[in-house]
N, C-alpha and C positions, 0 to 999 in steps of 0.2 A: 285129606290129601296125603299121598304117599311121600314120606321123607326120604331124601337121598342118603346114601351111606355116608356116615360122618356127621350126621345130625341127630341129636337126642333131645327129647323134651326134658327140661330141667325139673326136678321134683319140687323146687321152690317156685311157685308162681305168684308170690306176693308182690304187689306193686305194679302189676301189669295192667294196662288199659283195656278198654273194650276191644274185643277181637284180637288182642295181642297175647303173646305167650313168650316165656323165656326158654331159649334153646341153648344147648351146648354144641359148639362146632369143634370138631377135632379132625386133624389130618396129619399124616406122616409123609414127609417128602425129603428124599436124600438123607435119611437117617435122622431128620429133625422132626420133633413132635411139635405140632402147632395146635393151640387150643385157645378158645375164646367163648365167652357167654354174651349173647345178644338178646334184646327184646324186639320183636317185630311181629307183624301180622302173619298169620299162618299161610296166607296166600302168597306172601312174598319171601318166605323163608328159604326156598330153594334158590331163588335168584340172589338173595343176600348171601347165601353160603358160597355160590359160585364166585361172586365178586370178592368175598373174603379169601377164598382159596387162591384165586389168581394173585391177589396182593401178597399173600404169604409166600407163594412160589417165587414171586419177583424178589421179595425180601431175602429169601433163602439163597436164590441165585446170586443176588448182589453180594451177600455175605461170603458165598463161596468164591466169587470172582475177586472180592477184596482180599480174602485170605490167600488166594493163589497169587495175586499181584504182590502182596506183602512178602510171600515166600520167594517170589521171583526177585524182588528187590533185595531181600536178604542174601539170596544166592549170588546176585550180581555184585553186591557190596563185598561179599566174601571173595569173589573172584578178583574184584578191583584191588582188594587189600593185598593180593598176591602180585599185582603188577608193580614193576619197578618205579621208584620215585626218581624225579629228575636229579636230585642231589646225589643219589646213589650212582646213577649213570654217569654223572659228571666225574665223580671220583674214579670210576672204572675207566672212563675215557682218558683221563689225565695219566693214569698208570700205563695205559696202552700206548700213548704217543711217546712216552719216554724212550721206547725202543726204536722208534722209526722217524722221529722228527728232529730237526736241528735245535740247538739250544735256544736260539731266538724264537723259534716257533713254539717251543715248550713254554718259554717265559711269557709270551703273548697269550697263549691258551690259558695258562694258570691265572694271569691277571684278569682276563675277561670272565672266565668261569667262576673264580672264587670271589673277586672283588666287584663284579657287576651282575652276572646272572643270578648268583646266590643271594644278592641283595634285592634284586627286582622281584624274583619269584618267591612264593611261599615254600617253606621247607617240605611241606606235604604234597606239593604239586606233583602229579603223575606225569611222566614223560609223555604218555599217550594223550594227555589232555592239552598239550601245547598246540595252539592254533595260529593261523595267519594274523588274527586280531591281536594275539599276545605279542607277536613280533612288532606289529605296528605301534602298539602301546609302548614297547621297549624303546623303539626309536625315539618317540616323543619324550620319554623319561630320560633317556641317555643324553639327549641334546642339552639338558640342563644339569646333568650329574657329572661333575668334574671330580675325578678320584685323586688327582695329584695337584697340589698347590702350584707346582712349577709348570703345569701343562700350558703350552704356548698356544693360545687361541687368538684368532684375529678379532673375534667379538668376545670380550672377556666374559667368562662364565657360560659360554655356549660352545659346545663341541662341534667340530666341522663334520661335514658329510663323509670326508675321507676316513676320519677316525671311526665313525659309526659303521662304515662299510667294513673296516677291519674287524670290528666286533662281530658283525653279521657273518663274516667269513668263518670265524671261529665257531659261532653257534651253528652255522650250517654244517660244518664238518662234524660237530658233535651229533647233530641229528642224523647225518649220513651213517655214522657209526652205529647209532641206535637202530636205524632201519636194517642195517646188515645183521645186527644181533637179534632182530625180531622184537625189539622193545617198542617200535613205532611202526604203524601200519598205514600211514597217510603220506601224501605228497609232502616234500620238505617245505615247511612254512616260511622258510627264508627265501624261497624262490620269488623272483620278480620284485624283490624289495631293495635292490641296490639303488643307492641315491646318486644323483649327478654330482660329480666332483669338479671343483675349481681349485686344484692344488698345484697348479704350475707356477712355482715361485720364480720370480725374476731376480736372480742374484748375480749381479755383475760387479766384479771387483777389478779396479784398475791395478796396474802393475805395482804402484806404490802401496796400495792397500794390501795386496798379497804379501809384500815384503813386511809391512807393519804387522800383519797377522802372524807371520812366521817368527818375527822378532819377539812379539809378545809371548808366544808359546814357549820360546826358548828361555824366557825369564821365569816362567811358572815351574816347569819341570822338564828334565831331559826327555823322558819317555813321552810326555805330552808333545814336545817339539817334534820328535821323530815320528810319532803317529800321525800328526797333522801333515807333516811333510809327505808321508806315504799316501795319505788320503788325497792330497792335492796333486800328487804326481801320477797316481794310478787310477783315480776315479773309483776306487773300490768303495763298496758300502761298508759302513762301520762293522756290521756283523761278519762280512767277508774278511775284513782285515783281522779281527780278533779271533776268528776261527782258522786263520791261515797257519798251516804247518810248514816246517822246513822241507818236507818231502814234496811240497807243491812248488818250491822255488828251485829253479834249475839255472845255475850261473853259467853253465856251458852253452845251453841253447839260448840263454838270455830271455827266458820267458817264465812268468808265474802262471801256472795252469790251475785255475780254481775248479774244484770238484763240483759236479752237477748237484751234489747234495748240499752244497753250501751257498749256491746262488739263488737269487729270488726267482729267476725264470726256470730253475731246475735244468739248466744246460751248462756244460762246462765252458769256461771262457779263458782265453789266453791273454795275458797282459804283458806287454814288452817291458824288460828291465833296462831302463835307460841308465846312463852312467851315474846320474845323481841317485836314482833309485837303488842301484847296486851299492853305492857308497853308504846309503842309509841302512840297507839290509846287512851289510858287513859290520857296521857299528852295533846293530842289534844282535848279530850272531856272536859277537865277542863279549856281549854284556850278559848273556844268559845261556844256560844249557838245556832249557826247556824245549819240548817238541813244537811248541807254539812260537811263532815269530815274535809276538808281542810279550812272550814270557809271562810273568806274573802281573803285568799291567792289564787291568780289566776295563771293560766298557764303563762301569760305574766310576772308576777312578778318572777316566777321561772326561766323563760328564761333569764331575766336580771341578776338574782342571779347566774345562771349557768355560765355566762360569767366571773363573778368575781371568782367563784370557779376554773374555768379552768386556770385562771392566777396564782392561788396559788399552783397548783399541778405540779409535775415534768413530767407528761405524758399527756399534753394537746392534742397531736395528736396520732392517732392509726397507724397501720402498713402501710395503704394505703395513708397516708399523710393528711387525713381529720381530722377535729376536733372531739374530744370526745363529744358525744351528750348525752342529758338526756335519750333518748331511749336506749342508750347503757347499762344503769342500768339493763334493762330487759335481755340483752344478758349476762351480768355478772351473773345475777340470774340463768339463765338456765345452763350456762357453769359451774358455781360453783357447782350446784347440781349434774351434771354429773360427775364432778371430785371427788365428795364425794361418788360416787357409786350408785346414784339414776338412775333408768332405763330410757331409752329414752321414753318409753310409759308413765311413770309417769310424766316426764317433759312435755311431750305433753299435758297431762291433766291439769297440774298446770299452764302452759303458755297459754292454750286455743287455741293451733294451730288446725285448722280444719283438716289439712292433716298431717299424720305421716311423710310423706317425707319431709315436711318443717322442722320439728325438726331434722330429720336425716341428711339432707343436711347441715344445719347450725351448728349443734353441735356434730355430730357423732365422730369427731376427738378428742373430749374431753371426750368421754363416757366410756373409759376403763382405769381406774386408775391402773389396774393390768398389763397393757401392758409393763410398765417399767421392772417389774420383769420377765415377759415372754420373752420380747425382749432381755433381758440381757443374756439369756441362750445361745446365739450364742457365748458368751465368752468361753463356754465349748469346742467349736470346733475350734475356731480361737484364737490363742494367739499372743500377741505382741512379736516378736523376737527381743531381744536386740542386738544392733550392737556395735562393738568395737569403 
């Protein structure tokens, strides 16, 4: 029987059975030398060689593919090593916003990025690897992660949806920056993750309570007293007041014109200077030469003073059991105006709410001082019947 190329009869035939012989198979494929010695019947040697050759070809092909895959993975890993890491992009983003954001926005971004995002994510996490699932996991983690012992939560130890949404807004802006810079090539993973909020605080103070609050502030510190007076009289947000400069105060036109770069809604807002507001402003102007209305008195100083004020008043908590806050002065401003008969539309303008529904949902229940008289008309129909 004629042997195929690649088959040789081995010189050593010891140990072979009847009609069997020892053969050497050899084959070169893709530069690889394949050799084997087999014992088989001479009638089956060609078929045995074909099967062996096919197996060797498959082995060589598999080895080539494995080597190619390993090389591809090494190249991919080398490319990924060049990709920016999340922490690097965070540091770059925080430097970027220092030139374009307000002080409050910068402070919020620094807190979220450095005290939350860098705690939740691994330091080697690539920006490109952030997914929608990562954001969902962050939400669940953040709900139980309280970074400040004085954080005022309705459910102790559990963060509200409103707070988490503020975190997500910062992370979303970070991702948007990375998309613009070419560090991230997917849809923003923070999209469609906004949580429903129930943050409409019902803070209604009677006239006697407002007086008590002002008197308590005056015993703590003069600047604390003046700042709370301005917050109650103008409805300004805390950040708006402490970023207010004298160039925005016009005693001639009797208006404070807040810059669009300092308001939450990014729109300029005019606040009337009432006689009492003017009196407070003049006291402040005589007290310091700073370009800031509040001078060297800071937000942190007010926060410390506010805790002292809260200990002095008889209503440190509101109806839902949470502490009375500095921001509640703004609610008192809006609700007091509505109780005095000022329309919702005018309160919206004075408070600087972007959406009328915000004013309506928060303060509509206080908007009709005439309802007592009108609601009392039911007495004309239903009378209390005296019993013996």
